Residue frames as a rotation matrix with the C-alpha (Angstrom) as fourth column:
MET 1
-0.627 -0.771 -0.114 41.32
0.771 -0.635 0.052 -24.97
-0.112 -0.056 0.992 60.56
GLU 2
0.242 0.734 -0.635 39.61
0.578 -0.634 -0.513 -21.66
-0.779 -0.243 -0.578 61.20
PRO 3
0.495 -0.015 0.869 39.27
0.820 -0.324 -0.473 -19.31
0.288 0.946 -0.148 58.24
THR 4
-0.542 -0.747 -0.385 41.68
0.800 -0.599 0.033 -16.42
-0.255 -0.290 0.922 58.11
PRO 5
-0.012 0.517 -0.856 40.55
0.110 -0.850 -0.515 -12.80
-0.994 -0.101 -0.046 57.77
GLN 6
-0.673 -0.287 -0.681 41.65
-0.610 -0.306 0.731 -12.96
-0.418 0.908 0.031 54.13
ASP 7
-0.917 0.389 0.088 39.47
0.390 0.829 0.400 -16.03
0.082 0.401 -0.912 53.57
ALA 8
-0.153 0.898 -0.413 36.50
0.745 -0.170 -0.645 -14.18
-0.649 -0.406 -0.643 55.06
ALA 9
-0.169 0.026 -0.985 37.21
-0.344 -0.938 0.035 -11.16
-0.924 0.345 0.168 52.86
ASP 10
-0.937 -0.214 -0.278 37.43
-0.333 0.299 0.894 -13.35
-0.108 0.930 -0.351 49.76
ARG 11
-0.651 0.755 0.078 34.10
0.752 0.656 -0.069 -14.96
-0.104 0.014 -0.995 50.58
ARG 12
0.026 0.654 -0.756 32.47
0.360 -0.711 -0.603 -11.55
-0.932 -0.257 -0.254 51.01
GLN 13
-0.440 -0.271 -0.856 33.85
-0.601 -0.619 0.505 -10.43
-0.667 0.737 0.109 47.66
LEU 14
-0.992 0.118 0.039 32.59
0.114 0.736 0.667 -13.61
0.050 0.666 -0.744 46.00
ARG 15
-0.287 0.944 -0.164 29.13
0.852 0.173 -0.494 -13.04
-0.438 -0.281 -0.854 47.45
SER 16
-0.029 0.230 -0.973 29.21
-0.109 -0.968 -0.225 -9.43
-0.994 0.099 0.053 46.24
LEU 17
-0.803 -0.305 -0.513 30.18
-0.534 -0.016 0.845 -10.55
-0.266 0.952 -0.150 42.74
ALA 18
-0.833 0.539 0.127 27.46
0.554 0.815 0.168 -13.20
-0.013 0.210 -0.978 42.85
ALA 19
-0.064 0.838 -0.543 24.90
0.556 -0.421 -0.716 -10.55
-0.828 -0.348 -0.439 43.80
VAL 20
-0.272 -0.104 -0.957 25.95
-0.557 -0.793 0.245 -8.34
-0.784 0.600 0.158 40.87
LEU 21
-0.961 -0.138 -0.238 25.79
-0.275 0.536 0.798 -11.26
0.017 0.833 -0.553 38.44
LEU 22
-0.643 0.766 0.018 22.43
0.723 0.614 -0.316 -12.41
-0.253 -0.190 -0.949 39.79
VAL 23
0.048 0.690 -0.722 20.75
0.285 -0.702 -0.652 -9.00
-0.957 -0.175 -0.230 39.67
THR 24
-0.287 -0.206 -0.936 22.17
-0.711 -0.609 0.352 -7.89
-0.642 0.766 0.028 36.32
GLY 25
-0.997 -0.071 -0.005 21.58
-0.058 0.781 0.622 -11.32
-0.040 0.621 -0.783 34.80
ALA 26
-0.402 0.916 -0.002 17.95
0.762 0.333 -0.555 -11.30
-0.507 -0.224 -0.832 35.94
ILE 27
0.118 0.417 -0.901 17.40
-0.126 -0.894 -0.430 -7.77
-0.985 0.165 -0.053 34.58
GLY 28
-0.594 -0.432 -0.679 19.02
-0.709 -0.118 0.696 -8.64
-0.380 0.894 -0.236 31.27
LEU 29
-0.939 0.287 0.189 17.01
0.329 0.910 0.253 -11.85
-0.099 0.300 -0.949 31.00
PHE 30
-0.099 0.947 -0.306 13.78
0.559 -0.201 -0.804 -9.98
-0.823 -0.250 -0.510 31.73
GLY 31
0.001 0.054 -0.999 14.52
-0.529 -0.847 -0.046 -7.38
-0.849 0.528 0.028 29.06
SER 32
-0.846 -0.395 -0.360 15.42
-0.512 0.407 0.757 -10.06
-0.153 0.824 -0.546 26.52
VAL 33
-0.739 0.632 0.233 12.31
0.590 0.774 -0.228 -12.14
-0.325 -0.030 -0.945 27.24
VAL 34
0.132 0.822 -0.554 10.00
0.268 -0.568 -0.778 -9.13
-0.954 -0.046 -0.295 26.90
LEU 35
-0.261 -0.307 -0.915 11.73
-0.743 -0.541 0.394 -8.11
-0.616 0.783 -0.087 23.67
LEU 36
-0.992 -0.127 -0.004 11.30
-0.104 0.798 0.594 -11.61
-0.072 0.589 -0.805 22.29
ILE 37
-0.376 0.925 0.046 7.63
0.697 0.315 -0.643 -11.65
-0.610 -0.210 -0.764 23.25
GLU 38
0.208 0.438 -0.875 7.10
-0.182 -0.861 -0.474 -8.29
-0.961 0.258 -0.100 21.56
ARG 39
-0.640 -0.501 -0.582 8.93
-0.674 0.004 0.738 -9.53
-0.368 0.866 -0.340 18.48
VAL 40
-0.893 0.372 0.254 6.64
0.420 0.892 0.169 -12.57
-0.164 0.258 -0.952 18.27
ARG 41
-0.006 0.932 -0.361 3.58
0.518 -0.306 -0.799 -10.33
-0.856 -0.192 -0.481 18.72
SER 42
-0.030 -0.056 -0.998 4.75
-0.578 -0.814 0.062 -8.10
-0.815 0.579 -0.008 15.88
LEU 43
-0.925 -0.310 -0.221 5.17
-0.362 0.537 0.762 -11.12
-0.117 0.784 -0.609 13.61
GLN 44
-0.653 0.740 0.159 1.73
0.684 0.667 -0.295 -12.46
-0.324 -0.084 -0.942 14.47
ASN 45
0.543 0.833 0.100 0.06
0.823 -0.505 -0.260 -9.09
-0.166 0.224 -0.960 13.98
PRO 46
-0.361 -0.828 0.428 2.21
0.893 -0.439 -0.096 -6.50
0.267 0.348 0.899 12.18
GLY 47
-0.169 0.354 0.920 -0.21
0.134 -0.916 0.377 -3.70
0.977 0.187 0.107 13.07
VAL 48
0.544 0.423 -0.725 -0.38
0.719 0.211 0.662 -4.37
0.433 -0.881 -0.189 16.81
ALA 49
0.524 -0.347 0.778 0.60
-0.464 -0.882 -0.081 -1.62
0.714 -0.318 -0.623 19.24
LEU 50
0.105 -0.603 -0.791 3.58
0.560 0.693 -0.454 -2.85
0.822 -0.395 0.411 21.25
SER 51
0.779 0.227 -0.584 4.14
0.627 -0.274 0.729 -1.92
0.006 -0.934 -0.356 24.88
CYS 52
-0.035 -0.901 -0.432 7.49
0.699 -0.331 0.633 -0.36
-0.714 -0.280 0.642 23.99
ASP 53
-0.398 -0.026 0.917 6.19
0.815 -0.469 0.341 1.82
0.421 0.883 0.208 21.16
ILE 54
-0.082 0.283 -0.956 6.02
0.802 -0.550 -0.231 5.13
-0.591 -0.786 -0.182 22.98
SER 55
0.533 0.169 -0.829 6.83
-0.262 -0.899 -0.351 7.64
-0.805 0.405 -0.435 20.23
PRO 56
0.969 -0.184 -0.163 8.50
-0.126 0.198 -0.972 7.76
0.211 0.963 0.168 16.80
PHE 57
0.176 -0.977 0.117 11.86
-0.652 -0.205 -0.730 8.08
0.737 0.052 -0.674 18.56
VAL 58
-0.600 -0.286 0.747 11.23
-0.770 0.461 -0.441 5.65
-0.218 -0.840 -0.497 21.43
SER 59
0.586 0.795 -0.155 10.10
-0.793 0.523 -0.314 2.34
-0.168 0.307 0.937 20.02
CYS 60
-0.348 -0.664 0.661 11.20
-0.362 0.746 0.559 -1.26
-0.865 -0.045 -0.500 19.68
GLY 61
0.453 0.617 0.644 8.82
0.378 0.521 -0.765 -2.06
-0.808 0.590 0.003 16.84
ALA 62
0.891 -0.133 -0.433 10.66
-0.411 -0.641 -0.648 0.40
-0.192 0.756 -0.626 14.60
LEU 63
-0.046 -0.999 0.024 13.85
-0.947 0.051 0.318 -1.62
-0.319 -0.008 -0.948 15.07
PHE 64
0.216 0.152 0.965 12.57
-0.254 0.963 -0.095 -5.14
-0.943 -0.225 0.246 14.52
ASP 65
0.911 0.210 0.355 12.80
0.266 0.359 -0.895 -5.01
-0.315 0.910 0.271 10.72
ARG 66
0.607 -0.769 -0.200 16.34
-0.793 -0.573 -0.207 -3.62
0.045 0.285 -0.958 10.71
TRP 67
0.516 -0.470 -0.716 19.20
-0.066 0.812 -0.580 -5.97
0.854 0.346 0.388 9.90
GLN 68
-0.481 -0.741 0.469 20.92
-0.516 -0.193 -0.834 -4.95
0.709 -0.643 -0.289 13.13
ALA 69
0.037 0.605 0.796 18.09
-0.995 0.092 -0.024 -6.61
-0.088 -0.791 0.605 15.08
SER 70
0.905 0.226 0.361 18.89
-0.198 0.974 -0.113 -10.06
-0.377 0.031 0.926 13.64
LEU 71
0.227 -0.923 -0.311 22.65
-0.916 -0.310 0.253 -10.25
-0.330 0.227 -0.916 13.36
LEU 72
-0.731 -0.554 0.399 22.83
-0.452 0.831 0.325 -14.04
-0.512 0.057 -0.857 13.17
GLY 73
-0.823 0.450 -0.347 19.71
-0.197 0.348 0.917 -14.52
0.533 0.822 -0.198 11.10
PHE 74
-0.008 0.832 -0.554 17.35
0.778 0.353 0.520 -14.73
0.628 -0.427 -0.650 14.08
PRO 75
0.692 0.356 0.628 16.13
0.012 -0.876 0.483 -12.06
0.722 -0.327 -0.610 16.52
ASN 76
-0.306 -0.907 0.291 18.85
-0.250 -0.218 -0.943 -10.75
0.919 -0.361 -0.160 18.83
PRO 77
0.134 0.369 0.920 16.70
-0.967 -0.154 0.203 -11.27
0.217 -0.916 0.337 21.97
ILE 78
0.913 0.138 -0.383 17.20
-0.107 0.989 0.102 -15.02
0.393 -0.053 0.918 21.55
LEU 79
-0.036 -0.991 -0.125 20.89
0.261 0.112 -0.959 -14.40
0.965 -0.068 0.254 22.24
GLY 80
-0.434 -0.098 0.895 19.93
-0.677 -0.620 -0.396 -12.53
0.594 -0.779 0.202 25.39
VAL 81
0.614 0.736 0.283 17.49
-0.758 0.452 0.470 -15.18
0.218 -0.504 0.836 26.60
ALA 82
0.786 -0.384 -0.485 20.18
0.307 0.923 -0.232 -17.84
0.537 0.033 0.843 26.19
GLY 83
-0.084 -0.976 0.200 23.13
0.278 -0.216 -0.936 -15.74
0.957 -0.023 0.289 27.30
PHE 84
-0.182 0.011 0.983 21.80
-0.722 -0.680 -0.126 -14.16
0.667 -0.733 0.131 30.48
VAL 85
0.889 0.403 -0.216 21.16
-0.188 0.753 0.631 -17.60
0.417 -0.521 0.745 31.94
ALA 86
0.244 -0.894 -0.376 24.95
0.488 0.448 -0.749 -17.96
0.838 0.000 0.546 32.31
PRO 87
-0.587 -0.513 0.626 25.57
-0.256 -0.617 -0.744 -15.19
0.768 -0.598 0.231 34.89
ILE 88
0.309 0.757 0.575 22.52
-0.882 0.002 0.471 -16.32
0.355 -0.653 0.669 36.86
ALA 89
0.859 -0.023 -0.511 23.88
0.077 0.993 0.085 -19.88
0.506 -0.112 0.855 36.91
VAL 90
-0.169 -0.984 -0.063 27.36
0.382 -0.006 -0.924 -18.70
0.909 -0.180 0.377 37.92
ALA 91
-0.377 0.094 0.921 25.88
-0.680 -0.703 -0.207 -16.54
0.628 -0.705 0.329 40.68
ALA 92
0.703 0.696 0.149 23.82
-0.635 0.519 0.572 -19.44
0.321 -0.497 0.806 41.99
GLY 93
0.579 -0.570 -0.584 26.90
0.401 0.822 -0.405 -21.64
0.710 0.000 0.704 41.98
LEU 94
-0.461 -0.792 0.401 28.96
0.051 -0.475 -0.879 -19.09
0.886 -0.385 0.260 43.90
LEU 95
-0.095 0.513 0.853 26.24
-0.892 -0.424 0.155 -18.58
0.441 -0.747 0.498 46.49
ALA 96
0.887 0.436 -0.153 26.05
-0.354 0.853 0.383 -22.37
0.298 -0.285 0.911 46.91
GLY 97
0.588 -0.725 0.358 29.78
-0.390 0.134 0.911 -22.53
-0.709 -0.675 -0.204 47.59
ALA 98
0.815 -0.286 0.504 31.06
0.560 0.614 -0.557 -23.61
-0.150 0.736 0.660 44.18
ARG 99
0.235 -0.813 -0.533 34.59
-0.265 -0.581 0.769 -22.71
-0.935 -0.039 -0.352 43.10
PHE 100
0.969 0.155 0.195 35.53
0.153 0.249 -0.956 -22.41
-0.197 0.956 0.218 39.46
GLY 101
0.147 -0.971 0.189 38.92
0.824 0.226 0.519 -22.80
-0.547 0.080 0.833 37.80
SER 102
-0.323 -0.371 -0.871 40.75
-0.065 -0.909 0.411 -19.99
-0.944 0.189 0.270 36.06
TRP 103
-0.973 -0.040 0.228 39.89
0.216 0.195 0.957 -21.42
-0.082 0.980 -0.181 32.63
TYR 104
-0.169 0.986 0.018 36.21
0.984 0.167 0.053 -21.22
0.049 0.027 -0.998 33.52
TRP 105
0.268 0.231 -0.935 36.50
0.480 -0.874 -0.079 -17.61
-0.836 -0.428 -0.345 34.64
ARG 106
-0.700 -0.583 -0.412 38.39
-0.082 -0.507 0.858 -16.71
-0.709 0.634 0.307 31.45
LEU 107
-0.814 0.451 0.365 35.71
0.538 0.350 0.767 -18.23
0.218 0.821 -0.528 29.22
PHE 108
0.139 0.917 -0.374 32.92
0.980 -0.181 -0.079 -16.65
-0.140 -0.355 -0.924 31.24
THR 109
0.023 -0.216 -0.976 34.61
0.238 -0.947 0.215 -13.24
-0.971 -0.237 0.030 31.23
LEU 110
-0.932 -0.361 0.010 35.20
0.070 -0.152 0.986 -13.52
-0.355 0.920 0.167 27.49
GLY 111
-0.446 0.849 0.284 31.50
0.854 0.309 0.417 -14.21
0.266 0.429 -0.863 27.01
VAL 112
0.383 0.571 -0.726 30.48
0.772 -0.629 -0.088 -11.21
-0.507 -0.527 -0.682 29.12
PHE 113
-0.418 -0.610 -0.673 32.99
0.042 -0.753 0.657 -9.04
-0.907 0.247 0.340 27.24
ALA 114
-0.912 0.141 0.385 31.44
0.406 0.173 0.897 -10.17
0.060 0.975 -0.215 23.95
ALA 115
0.068 0.992 -0.109 28.01
0.995 -0.059 0.083 -9.23
0.076 -0.114 -0.991 25.34
TRP 116
0.213 -0.061 -0.975 29.32
0.423 -0.894 0.148 -5.79
-0.881 -0.444 -0.165 26.35
LEU 117
-0.819 -0.542 -0.188 30.83
0.032 -0.371 0.928 -5.27
-0.573 0.754 0.321 22.89
LEU 118
-0.636 0.640 0.431 27.55
0.732 0.322 0.600 -6.31
0.245 0.697 -0.673 21.28
VAL 119
0.374 0.837 -0.399 25.38
0.908 -0.419 -0.028 -3.96
-0.191 -0.351 -0.917 23.34
THR 120
-0.128 -0.492 -0.861 27.89
0.193 -0.864 0.465 -1.15
-0.973 -0.107 0.205 22.78
TRP 121
-0.963 -0.213 0.165 27.68
0.182 -0.060 0.982 -1.68
-0.200 0.975 0.097 19.04
LEU 122
-0.280 0.940 0.194 23.89
0.912 0.197 0.358 -1.93
0.299 0.277 -0.913 19.15
TYR 123
0.260 0.300 -0.918 23.80
0.668 -0.742 -0.054 1.30
-0.697 -0.599 -0.393 21.16
THR 124
-0.598 -0.546 -0.587 25.83
-0.043 -0.710 0.703 3.11
-0.800 0.446 0.401 18.47
GLN 125
-0.882 0.324 0.343 23.57
0.432 0.262 0.863 1.71
0.190 0.909 -0.371 15.75
SER 126
0.023 0.963 -0.268 20.43
0.999 -0.015 0.031 2.72
0.026 -0.268 -0.963 17.62
VAL 127
0.296 0.065 -0.953 21.59
0.489 -0.868 0.093 6.23
-0.821 -0.493 -0.289 18.47
TYR 128
-0.295 -0.603 -0.741 23.69
-0.268 -0.692 0.670 7.22
-0.917 0.396 0.043 15.45
VAL 129
-0.991 -0.134 0.019 22.46
-0.027 0.333 0.943 5.11
-0.133 0.933 -0.334 12.53
ILE 130
-0.504 0.862 0.049 18.79
0.790 0.438 0.429 4.19
0.349 0.255 -0.902 13.04
GLY 131
-0.829 0.119 0.547 17.82
-0.203 -0.975 -0.094 7.12
0.522 -0.189 0.832 15.25
VAL 132
0.339 0.941 0.019 15.37
-0.450 0.144 0.882 5.22
0.826 -0.307 0.472 17.43
LEU 133
-0.657 -0.511 0.555 15.64
-0.716 0.192 -0.671 4.22
0.236 -0.838 -0.492 21.10
CYS 134
0.040 0.621 -0.783 14.31
-0.099 0.782 0.615 0.85
0.994 0.053 0.093 22.24
PRO 135
0.359 0.141 0.923 13.28
-0.850 -0.358 0.385 0.87
0.385 -0.923 -0.009 25.94
TYR 136
0.942 0.029 0.334 13.83
-0.196 0.856 0.478 -2.83
-0.272 -0.516 0.812 26.58
CYS 137
0.574 -0.815 0.083 17.08
0.497 0.266 -0.826 -2.74
0.651 0.515 0.558 24.62
MET 138
0.041 -0.550 0.834 18.28
-0.444 -0.758 -0.478 0.00
0.895 -0.350 -0.276 26.94
LEU 139
0.715 0.239 0.657 17.34
-0.698 0.305 0.649 -2.19
-0.045 -0.922 0.385 29.89
VAL 140
0.896 -0.443 0.032 19.63
0.442 0.884 -0.151 -4.88
0.038 0.150 0.988 28.49
TRP 141
0.219 -0.838 0.499 22.38
0.182 -0.468 -0.865 -2.30
0.959 0.280 0.050 28.02
ALA 142
0.278 -0.042 0.960 21.92
-0.778 -0.595 0.199 -1.15
0.563 -0.802 -0.198 31.62
ALA 143
0.919 0.083 0.386 22.31
-0.313 0.749 0.583 -4.72
-0.241 -0.657 0.715 32.87
THR 144
0.777 -0.626 0.069 25.32
0.552 0.625 -0.552 -5.68
0.302 0.467 0.831 30.76
ILE 145
0.382 -0.663 0.643 27.44
-0.188 -0.738 -0.649 -2.64
0.905 0.127 -0.407 31.63
PRO 146
0.316 -0.318 0.894 27.87
-0.947 -0.167 0.275 -3.22
0.061 -0.933 -0.354 35.40
MET 147
0.938 0.017 0.347 28.12
-0.063 0.991 0.122 -6.97
-0.342 -0.136 0.930 34.84
TRP 148
0.687 -0.707 0.169 31.15
0.440 0.219 -0.871 -6.45
0.579 0.672 0.462 32.60
TRP 149
0.197 -0.691 0.695 33.02
-0.396 -0.705 -0.589 -3.83
0.897 -0.160 -0.412 34.63
TYR 150
0.447 -0.009 0.895 32.55
-0.889 0.109 0.445 -5.51
-0.101 -0.994 0.041 38.01
LEU 151
0.956 -0.115 0.270 33.51
0.131 0.991 -0.040 -8.91
-0.263 0.074 0.962 36.60
LEU 152
0.555 -0.796 0.243 36.61
0.254 -0.117 -0.960 -7.43
0.792 0.595 0.137 34.96
ALA 153
0.182 -0.478 0.859 37.69
-0.768 -0.615 -0.180 -5.71
0.615 -0.627 -0.479 38.17
TRP 154
0.681 0.127 0.721 37.15
-0.630 0.603 0.489 -8.89
-0.373 -0.788 0.491 40.19
GLY 155
0.944 -0.304 0.129 39.07
0.328 0.821 -0.467 -11.01
0.036 0.483 0.875 37.69
LEU 156
0.344 -0.853 0.393 42.04
-0.070 -0.441 -0.895 -8.65
0.936 0.280 -0.211 37.65
LYS 157
0.246 -0.210 0.946 42.14
-0.917 -0.367 0.157 -8.48
0.314 -0.907 -0.282 41.43
HIS 158
0.543 0.077 0.836 41.99
-0.568 0.767 0.299 -12.23
-0.618 -0.637 0.460 41.96
GLY 159
-0.416 -0.893 -0.173 44.25
-0.721 0.207 0.662 -13.22
-0.555 0.400 -0.729 39.09
THR 160
0.073 0.511 0.857 41.66
0.149 0.844 -0.516 -15.35
-0.986 0.166 -0.015 37.31
LEU 161
0.933 0.323 -0.156 42.24
-0.073 -0.256 -0.964 -13.61
-0.351 0.911 -0.215 33.97
PHE 162
0.662 -0.745 -0.082 45.97
-0.292 -0.156 -0.944 -13.01
0.690 0.649 -0.321 33.62
GLY 163
0.260 -0.565 -0.783 47.44
0.726 0.649 -0.227 -14.65
0.636 -0.509 0.579 36.72
ASP 164
0.295 -0.204 -0.933 49.40
0.882 -0.318 0.348 -12.81
-0.368 -0.926 0.087 39.38
ARG 165
-0.612 -0.635 0.471 50.58
0.777 -0.593 0.210 -10.15
0.146 0.494 0.857 36.92
THR 166
-0.388 0.547 0.742 47.40
0.113 -0.770 0.628 -8.14
0.915 0.328 0.237 37.36
ARG 167
0.102 0.489 -0.866 46.65
0.906 0.315 0.284 -8.70
0.412 -0.814 -0.411 41.04
ARG 168
-0.544 -0.366 -0.755 48.22
0.707 -0.685 -0.176 -5.46
-0.453 -0.630 0.631 42.23
LEU 169
-0.966 0.237 0.100 46.58
-0.115 -0.746 0.656 -3.45
0.230 0.622 0.748 39.47
GLY 170
-0.245 0.934 -0.260 43.27
0.309 0.329 0.892 -5.14
0.919 0.138 -0.369 40.22
GLN 171
-0.108 0.151 -0.983 43.56
0.993 0.054 -0.101 -4.38
0.038 -0.987 -0.156 43.93
GLN 172
-0.827 -0.261 -0.497 44.04
0.313 -0.950 -0.021 -0.71
-0.467 -0.172 0.867 43.10
LEU 173
-0.884 0.455 -0.111 41.24
-0.351 -0.488 0.799 -0.51
0.309 0.745 0.591 40.53
SER 174
-0.630 0.657 -0.413 38.66
0.586 0.752 0.302 -2.85
0.509 -0.052 -0.859 42.04
PRO 175
-0.441 0.508 -0.740 37.23
0.698 -0.324 -0.638 -0.31
-0.564 -0.798 -0.211 44.53
PHE 176
-0.479 0.196 -0.856 36.57
-0.359 -0.933 -0.013 2.04
-0.801 0.301 0.517 41.62
ALA 177
-0.832 0.234 0.503 34.67
0.528 0.614 0.587 -0.34
-0.172 0.754 -0.634 39.34
TRP 178
0.156 0.963 -0.218 31.57
0.823 -0.249 -0.510 1.77
-0.545 -0.100 -0.832 40.00
VAL 179
-0.060 -0.251 -0.966 33.37
-0.219 -0.941 0.258 4.74
-0.974 0.227 0.001 38.39
ALA 180
-0.952 -0.302 -0.042 33.73
-0.126 0.264 0.956 2.81
-0.278 0.916 -0.289 35.13
VAL 181
-0.454 0.864 0.215 30.06
0.879 0.474 -0.048 1.86
-0.143 0.167 -0.975 35.30
LEU 182
0.315 0.588 -0.745 28.95
0.480 -0.776 -0.410 5.45
-0.819 -0.228 -0.527 35.88
ALA 183
-0.417 -0.547 -0.726 31.26
-0.382 -0.619 0.686 6.72
-0.825 0.564 0.049 33.13
ASN 184
-0.945 0.113 0.306 29.83
0.310 0.600 0.737 4.16
-0.100 0.792 -0.603 30.71
TYR 185
-0.022 0.995 -0.095 26.29
0.952 -0.008 -0.307 5.18
-0.306 -0.097 -0.947 31.65
ALA 186
0.127 0.040 -0.991 27.20
0.153 -0.988 -0.021 8.87
-0.980 -0.149 -0.131 31.37
VAL 187
-0.848 -0.476 -0.233 28.51
-0.175 -0.164 0.971 8.47
-0.501 0.864 0.056 27.82
ILE 188
-0.689 0.649 0.321 25.27
0.713 0.528 0.461 6.80
0.130 0.547 -0.827 26.76
VAL 189
0.197 0.817 -0.541 23.04
0.852 -0.416 -0.317 9.35
-0.485 -0.399 -0.778 28.49
LEU 190
-0.130 -0.322 -0.938 24.97
-0.044 -0.943 0.330 12.34
-0.991 0.084 0.108 27.13
THR 191
-0.970 -0.243 -0.025 24.97
-0.041 0.061 0.997 11.05
-0.241 0.968 -0.069 23.57
ILE 192
-0.376 0.911 0.170 21.25
0.924 0.355 0.146 10.35
0.073 0.212 -0.975 23.79
LEU 193
0.244 0.435 -0.867 20.66
0.554 -0.796 -0.244 13.89
-0.796 -0.421 -0.436 25.05
VAL 194
-0.494 -0.525 -0.693 22.68
-0.266 -0.668 0.695 15.26
-0.828 0.528 0.190 22.14
GLN 195
-0.997 0.023 0.070 21.10
0.073 0.403 0.912 13.06
-0.008 0.915 -0.403 19.48
PHE 196
-0.299 0.954 -0.025 17.51
0.737 0.248 0.629 13.21
0.606 0.169 -0.777 20.74
PRO 197
-0.986 -0.161 -0.046 17.07
0.152 -0.746 -0.648 16.66
0.070 -0.646 0.760 22.30
SER 198
-0.487 0.862 0.140 13.39
-0.584 -0.440 0.682 16.88
0.649 0.250 0.718 21.35
ILE 199
-0.039 0.468 -0.883 12.53
0.402 0.816 0.415 13.90
0.915 -0.339 -0.220 23.55
PHE 200
-0.206 -0.168 -0.964 13.63
0.978 -0.013 -0.207 15.80
0.022 -0.986 0.167 26.62
GLY 201
0.782 0.621 0.042 12.41
0.623 -0.782 -0.025 19.21
0.017 0.046 -0.999 25.50
LEU 202
0.061 -0.850 -0.523 15.93
0.526 -0.418 0.740 20.55
-0.848 -0.321 0.422 24.99
């Protein structure tokens, strides 16, 4: 049986989602790996100059000794190194033609949502509590944000999260997932500009 136009459209959307997951997962994994390497270097030689230590306000070394950097008793980058493998694996599966059940999509989406909540909380701690920006942390933020919003929009549109109840809403909102991503980025950029005006000569 020949595929219908709807089947072709669904495949294109799956490939698009896979591309988003693959790219953002790879970026997040890179940022987490570099952060973990820098953390190990700082433990081996506390006085070493780290690649991300740019100024008193832009530094990852200044954050490593804070309790927020080890929420579960070990460095947060370990969570990233382990966690960002998941979207890469899902993307590879989709590109290879795999199909996942709704339960799988719900668990995966819940995991990505937890990651988004974590980076949002870490952003507030970095900007408002500690007062230091970590370059590689911001790279992880930048990867997690589009991963979450595009996955949410796709799940609503295709009913993998809440069934058919959200399909119509998802169809209306899905084309504007990029707006949520830009709005999320804009909030972060604006608050950084307000909290760290001296960095940008304001």
